[in-house]
C-alpha positions as CSV (number, residue, x, y, z in Angstrom):
1,M,0.0,0.0,0.0
2,I,2.9,2.4,0.8
3,R,6.4,2.3,-0.6
4,L,8.9,4.8,0.3
5,A,12.3,4.8,-1.4
6,R,15.3,6.8,-0.1
7,L,12.9,9.4,1.3
8,T,14.9,12.5,2.3
9,K,13.7,15.8,3.8
10,R,15.8,18.7,5.1
11,F,14.7,21.9,6.8
12,H,16.6,25.2,6.5
13,R,18.5,23.6,3.6
14,G,21.9,25.2,3.0
15,G,21.8,27.3,6.2
16,V,23.6,27.1,9.5
17,N,20.5,25.6,11.0
18,E,20.0,22.9,8.4
19,V,18.3,19.8,9.9
20,M,18.1,16.4,8.3
21,A,14.6,15.4,9.3
22,L,14.3,12.2,7.1
23,D,17.5,10.5,6.1
24,G,17.0,8.2,3.1
25,I,14.1,6.1,4.5
26,D,13.1,2.9,2.7
27,L,9.8,1.5,3.9
28,H,7.2,-0.9,2.7
29,I,3.8,-0.9,4.4
30,R,1.4,-3.7,3.3
31,P,-2.4,-3.3,2.9
32,G,-4.1,-3.6,6.2
33,D,-1.0,-2.9,8.3
34,F,-1.5,-0.9,11.5
35,V,1.9,0.6,12.2
36,S,2.7,2.4,15.4
37,I,5.6,4.9,15.0
38,I,7.6,6.0,18.0
39,G,10.8,8.0,18.5
40,S,12.2,10.8,20.6
41,N,11.5,14.5,19.9
42,G,12.8,15.5,16.5
43,A,13.1,11.9,15.3
44,G,11.1,12.6,12.1
45,K,7.7,11.1,13.1
46,S,5.4,13.9,12.2
47,T,7.6,14.9,9.3
48,L,7.1,11.4,7.8
49,L,3.3,11.8,8.0
50,N,3.5,15.3,6.5
51,C,5.6,14.0,3.6
52,L,3.2,11.2,3.0
53,A,0.2,13.6,3.0
54,G,2.0,16.1,0.7
55,T,2.1,18.9,3.3
56,Y,5.9,18.9,2.9
57,A,7.6,18.5,-0.5
58,I,10.5,16.0,-0.2
59,D,14.1,16.7,-1.2
60,A,14.8,13.3,-2.7
61,G,13.3,9.8,-3.0
62,S,9.8,8.6,-4.0
63,I,6.4,7.9,-2.5
64,R,4.0,5.3,-3.9
65,L,0.5,4.8,-2.5
66,G,-1.6,1.9,-3.7
67,G,0.7,1.4,-6.7
68,R,0.6,5.0,-7.8
69,D,3.6,7.3,-7.8
70,V,2.3,10.3,-5.9
71,T,5.7,11.9,-5.3
72,A,4.8,15.0,-7.4
73,W,1.1,15.1,-6.3
74,P,0.0,18.1,-4.3
75,E,-1.6,17.7,-0.9
76,Y,-5.2,18.3,-2.2
77,R,-4.9,15.5,-4.7
78,R,-3.5,13.0,-2.2
79,A,-6.5,13.9,0.0
80,K,-8.6,11.5,-2.1
81,L,-6.5,8.6,-0.8
82,I,-5.6,9.7,2.7
83,G,-7.6,10.3,5.9
84,R,-5.8,12.2,8.7
85,V,-6.4,13.0,12.4
86,F,-4.2,15.6,14.1
87,Q,-3.0,16.0,17.7
88,D,-5.1,19.2,18.2
89,P,-8.9,18.4,18.3
90,L,-9.6,21.8,16.9
91,V,-7.7,21.2,13.6
92,G,-9.8,18.5,12.0
93,T,-13.2,20.3,12.2
94,C,-14.6,23.8,11.6
95,A,-16.0,25.2,14.9
96,A,-18.4,27.7,13.1
97,L,-20.2,25.0,11.1
98,S,-22.7,22.4,12.3
99,I,-21.9,18.7,12.8
100,E,-23.7,17.8,9.6
101,Q,-22.0,20.6,7.6
102,N,-18.6,19.3,8.8
103,M,-19.5,15.8,7.7
104,A,-20.8,17.1,4.4
105,L,-17.4,18.5,3.7
106,A,-15.7,15.3,4.7
107,I,-17.9,13.2,2.4
108,R,-16.8,15.3,-0.5
109,R,-13.1,15.2,0.3
110,G,-11.0,15.2,-2.9
111,R,-14.1,15.9,-5.1
112,S,-14.8,19.0,-7.1
113,R,-17.3,21.5,-5.6
114,T,-20.5,22.7,-7.2
115,L,-23.1,25.3,-6.4
116,A,-25.6,23.0,-4.7
117,W,-26.8,22.4,-1.1
118,G,-23.9,21.3,1.0
119,V,-26.0,19.0,3.2
120,K,-28.2,16.7,1.2
121,K,-31.2,14.9,2.8
122,P,-30.0,11.4,1.8
123,D,-26.6,12.0,3.5
124,R,-28.2,12.6,6.9
125,G,-29.0,9.0,7.2
126,L,-25.4,8.1,6.7
127,F,-24.3,10.8,9.1
128,R,-26.6,9.5,11.8
129,T,-25.5,5.9,11.3
130,Q,-21.8,6.8,11.5
131,L,-22.3,9.0,14.6
132,E,-24.2,6.2,16.4
133,I,-20.9,4.3,16.4
134,L,-19.5,6.9,18.9
135,G,-22.2,6.3,21.5
136,L,-22.1,10.0,22.3
137,G,-25.6,11.0,21.2
138,L,-24.2,13.3,18.4
139,E,-26.5,11.6,15.9
140,D,-29.3,13.7,17.5
141,R,-27.3,16.9,17.3
142,L,-26.6,17.2,13.6
143,K,-27.4,20.9,13.6
144,S,-25.3,21.8,16.6
145,R,-22.2,23.9,16.0
146,V,-19.0,21.9,16.4
147,G,-17.6,24.7,18.5
148,L,-20.0,23.6,21.3
149,L,-18.5,20.1,21.6
150,S,-15.8,19.1,24.0
151,G,-12.3,18.3,22.8
152,G,-13.0,14.5,23.0
153,Q,-16.2,14.8,21.1
154,R,-14.5,16.8,18.4
155,Q,-11.7,14.3,18.1
156,A,-14.2,11.4,17.9
157,L,-16.1,13.4,15.2
158,T,-12.8,13.9,13.4
159,M,-12.1,10.2,13.4
160,I,-15.5,9.5,11.8
161,M,-14.9,12.3,9.2
162,A,-11.5,11.0,8.3
163,T,-12.9,7.6,7.5
164,L,-16.3,8.6,6.2
165,I,-15.1,8.0,2.7
166,E,-12.9,5.0,3.3
167,P,-9.3,6.1,2.7
168,E,-6.6,3.9,1.4
169,V,-4.3,5.2,4.1
170,L,-5.2,6.6,7.6
171,L,-2.6,8.9,9.3
172,L,-2.9,9.5,13.0
173,D,-0.5,12.1,14.4
174,E,-0.5,11.8,18.2
175,H,-4.3,12.0,18.0
176,T,-4.9,11.4,21.7
177,A,-2.0,13.4,23.1
178,A,-4.1,16.5,23.9
179,L,-6.8,14.6,25.7
180,D,-7.2,13.6,29.3
181,P,-6.4,9.9,30.0
182,K,-10.0,8.7,30.2
183,T,-11.0,10.5,26.9
184,A,-7.8,9.3,25.2
185,A,-8.6,5.7,26.1
186,Q,-12.1,6.1,24.6
187,I,-10.7,7.6,21.4
188,L,-8.1,4.8,21.2
189,D,-10.9,2.2,21.6
190,L,-12.8,3.9,18.8
191,T,-9.7,4.0,16.6
192,H,-9.1,0.3,17.1
193,R,-12.7,-0.6,16.3
194,I,-12.8,1.5,13.1
195,I,-9.5,0.2,11.9
196,E,-10.3,-3.4,12.7
197,T,-13.7,-3.3,11.1
198,R,-12.6,-1.7,7.9
199,G,-9.1,-3.2,7.6
200,L,-7.5,0.3,7.1
201,T,-3.8,0.7,6.4
202,T,-2.8,2.9,9.3
203,L,0.2,4.8,10.5
204,M,-0.1,6.1,14.1
205,V,2.5,8.4,15.6
206,T,2.7,8.3,19.4
207,H,5.1,9.2,22.1
208,N,3.6,6.6,24.4
209,M,5.6,3.3,24.2
210,A,3.0,1.3,26.1
211,Q,0.3,2.6,23.6
212,A,2.5,1.7,20.7
213,L,3.0,-1.8,22.0
214,S,-0.7,-2.3,22.6
215,F,-2.0,-1.2,19.2
216,G,-1.2,-2.3,15.7
217,N,0.5,-5.4,14.2
218,R,3.8,-3.5,13.5
219,L,6.0,-1.1,15.3
220,I,8.7,1.3,13.9
221,M,11.1,3.4,15.9
222,L,12.7,6.4,14.3
223,H,15.8,8.3,15.4
224,R,17.4,11.2,13.7
225,G,15.4,10.6,10.6
226,R,16.2,6.9,10.2
227,V,14.4,3.7,11.0
228,I,16.3,2.0,13.8
229,L,13.7,-0.7,14.7
230,D,11.0,-2.4,12.7
231,V,9.2,-5.3,14.4
232,A,5.9,-7.0,13.6
233,G,3.7,-10.0,14.6
234,E,4.8,-12.2,17.4
235,E,8.1,-10.4,17.9
236,K,6.2,-7.1,18.5
237,A,3.6,-8.9,20.7
238,G,6.4,-10.2,23.0
239,L,8.0,-6.8,23.6
240,K,7.7,-4.6,26.7
241,V,8.6,-1.0,27.3
242,D,11.9,-2.0,28.9
243,D,12.8,-4.0,25.8
244,L,12.2,-1.0,23.6
245,L,14.4,1.2,25.7
246,A,17.1,-1.4,25.8
247,R,17.0,-1.8,22.0
248,F,17.2,2.0,21.6
249,Y,20.2,2.2,23.8
250,S,22.0,-0.8,22.3
251,S,21.6,0.6,18.8
252,Q,22.3,4.3,19.6
253,G,24.4,4.2,22.7
254,E,22.3,6.8,24.4
255,A,19.2,7.0,26.7
256,F,15.8,7.7,25.1
257,S,15.3,11.4,25.4
258,S,11.6,11.7,25.8
259,D,10.1,11.1,29.2
260,R,6.6,11.2,27.6
261,A,7.4,7.9,25.9
262,L,7.4,6.2,29.3
263,L,3.8,7.1,30.1
264,G,1.2,4.3,30.4
């Protein structure tokens, strides 16, 4: 589903503050893989997702999604194939619009716009059905402004919107980091149910090692723009947080620099 070849991205190129964010990454993600991505601050985790989504242009290498070479595709064109949920619950929705208006935008992701009613009557049935999955009663609040919802409700709505038109790839960029522990657990449960039910190819960035070990069939650790660990299946299932820290130290000769990774 995803093939990255020699993916390279620098920031402040040619200046004294040049940073090698991604250093020639080669990666093959199979259809249906649920990959947790961990790494210390500045490892390149979010940069990797931004390059996949087309938010950042890469300096070298290639990106293939579903057999298509999308390296030169702009972000709006890749949006047809990619669903995304960000860390900030406010980013994925428009506060001034109603729930149904936000969902109407999501259902037309990647399609051309016309002068017609944004919310169509037949769509409301689909919206209600999808919102019922959340168990939050939002299916009865379609005309409520999204700005009135809590952060957890907005993030749950964003998850539904990101997968309303089933994407080929789902990108989750620390999508529970800004939530309280109870709400984060609820969003993770929702995430797991949606991904399992639909068999979505998913990349989930997280600082939480315990979370990374609990979710997904594959785990990748990044450090200084390179993949330093890639485990899957039974090997991943048998790992504990202490094992990850030991592997990081043995491969890099330094302690893991983010205390947030030890949470959970």
